[in-house]
N, C-alpha and C positions, 0 to 999 in steps of 0.2 A: 643683584647680579654684579659680577666683577669682570673687569677686562684685565687679562694678564698679558703683559709684554715680556717675552722671554728671548733674550739675545744669546744665541748659542753659536759656538765655534762650528764652522762648516764640517769639520771632521766628525762631529756628533749629530749633525742635523738630521740625517736619514734615520738614525736610531731613535732619536727623540720623536720625530714625526710618526714613525711606525708604532711606537709605544703609546703615543697619545691616541692614535686611531684605534688601536687594539683595546684601549681602555674606554673607548666611547666618546672621546673628546674631539671636536672639530677645531681646526686651526687654520688661520690664514698665514701663509708663509711669504716673507719678504726678504729679498737679498739685501744685505747691508754690509758695511765695512767699518772696522774700528779705527779710531783716530790715532792710537798709539803705534800699532804695528802696521796699520793699513791692511790688515788681514781680512779675509772674507768671513763674514758671519751670516747667520740666518736669524731673522727676527720673526718669532711666532706671535700672532695675536690670537688669544684664546678667550672666548666668552664662557663664563662658568657661573653656576649657582654658588651662592656664598658658602654653602656647606661642602662643596666639592673642590674648593681652592687648594686645600692641603693635599688632596689626591693628585691634582695637576702638578703641584710642586714636587711631590714624591716621585712622579714619573720623570720630571725634568732632572731632579737630583740623581736618580738612578742611571740615567742614560747620557748625562753630560759630564765629562771628566776633565780635570785639570792635568796638564802635562808640561814638561820642561822643553824649551826650545831655545836654540842659539840664534841671536840676531846681531847684526853689526852694531858696534858701539857708536853712538852719535859723536862722541868726542874722539879726536885723533891725537896721536902723540908724534912729536918730531924725533925721529931716530935715524941717525946715519944719513941725513940729508933727504929723507923721504918721509912722507906722512903715512902712517899705517893705522889701520883700524883693527881692534881686537874684538872678537865676538863676546857677547855677554849672555849668560843664561837667564831667561825670564820664564815666568809661569804664564801659560796661556790656557785657554779652554774654560771649562766650567760653564756657568750661566750667570747672567745678570738679569734679574727679574723685577718687574714693577707690577704692582697690583693696584688697580684703580676702581672706583665705584662707577657704575653705569646707571644713568637716569632712565634710559630707554633703549631697548634692543628689539629690532625687528628683522626678520628674515623674509624678504619678499621675492 
């Protein structure tokens, strides 16, 4: 058995959850936030048989997408007597996935 932690951007959360359910996988959904952009994420905990892990990962890959987003630049520049901040474009979204072994799994 494997435990899959999948951290998904909130924009893709519903699509991933629906696809997992449709594919027969059960997931526990947790609200989380990222440290870099402090943006909302959803962390899914999915228990799977070893031979089904690739199927779970395919569902996640298909339904979580990277996208470009502008965020305020942390460094400011001094121009004309005022500090200004210029937005920078960063890539957000996609998924961060961890797969771990499970010694014991019970559903009571």
